[in-house]
N, C-alpha and C positions, 0 to 999 in steps of 0.2 A: 285509532289503529286497532285497539282491542275489538271494537265492534266489527271491523272488517275481518279480522281473524275469525271471530265467532261466526259471522255470516258465511265466510268461505268454508269453514269447517262443517257447519250445518249443511251447506250445499253439497259438499263432497260426501258426507255421510248419506244424505238422501239419495244422491245419484248412485252410490254403491249399493244401497238397499234396493233401489228400483232395478238396477242391472241384474241383481242376483235373484230377485223374487218375481219379476213379471216378464211376460214374453217380449221378445224383441219387436220394436216398432220400426217402421220405415221413417227415418228422420226427415226425409223429403216431404212426407205426408203429414206427420204429426210429431210433436215433441213436447208433451205435457210436463216434463220433469220440473221446469221452473215453477209451474203452478203448485206442484207438490211442495217444493222448497218454500215458497211463499206461505203456503198453509201452515207448515211447521213453524216458521218464523212468527206468523200471526198467533198461533197457539201459545208459543213461548211468551210473546209480548202481553198476552192476556193473563198470564200467571200472576199470582200475588208475589210481591217482592221477596218474601222469604223463601220462595221456590225458584224464582227467576234467576237470582244471583248465583245460587249453588249450581244450577244447570249451566250457566255461562262458565263458571269456574271449572266444572268437570269437563265441559266440552273443550275448553282451552287446554286443560291437562291432557285430554285425549289427543288433541292436535300435537302437543309437544311430545307425547309418548311416541309419535311417529319417528322422532329423531333417534330414539333408542331402538325401536323395532325395524325401521326401514331406512334410516339415514337422512330422512328429511321430514318436514312437517307433514302431518297426515294429508292435509288438503293439497299438497304438492306431489304426492306419490302417485304412481300409476295405479290403475284399477285393481290389479291382482294383489299388490302390496296393501292397498286399502282394505280389501276384503279380508286378507290375512289378519290385519290388525283388528278389524271388527269382530272376526271370529274369536281371536284370542281374548278380547274383552268380554265377549258374549259368554264364553266358557270359563271365565276367570273365577277363581275361588273367592274373590272379593265381591261381595254382593252389590256394592255401589257401581262397580264397573258393569256388571250384568244389567243392573237397573237402567243405567244410562243408555245402553244399546237397546234394551227393551222399550224404553221411552221413545227413542227415534224410530225403531221398527214399527211400533204400534201406530204412530201418527202417519208414517209414510204409507204403510199398507192400508190403513183406514181411508186416507184421502184418495189414494190411487184407486181403490175398489169402489169408493162411493162416488167419485166424480170424474175419474179418468177412464173408467171402463168403456164409455162410448168411443173413446179414441181407439181402443183396441178392437172393438166391434167394427167400427168403420174401416179401420186399417185391414182387418181380416176379410171384411166384405169386399173391399176394393181389390185385395189380392186374389180373392176367389173369382171375381168377375174378370180380372185381367187374365188369370190362368184359364178360365173357362172360355174366354174370347180367343185365346191363343190356340186352344185345342180345336175350336170349330173351324171347319174348312169351307 
């Protein structure tokens, strides 16, 4: 059960960071969000035990903090409430909270821009061709 909560929370964090930091994609054309989530989970699994366990604990605490800030677990909150919680931890005076968010933001943004950028370029190119085709008479 803890592993499911951890995975669901990581997924919700990643989705929130993607939604806030990258341009909107057409979900009918491409949806690389799960690839980013898998990358983050893979990086976590490669960590040494002395780092992996604290990340799991802090992530689960972050999920539970949603009960206080938003009335439900973080991974069950709507996107706007999720982002508020991420922002509050990101700007927290407690360094550990800031570091956890920075950890996830770094991995998400790194993977998105290194491997998902073609999705954005293809999506933008398809949108351009569709709008160009629509304007031609």
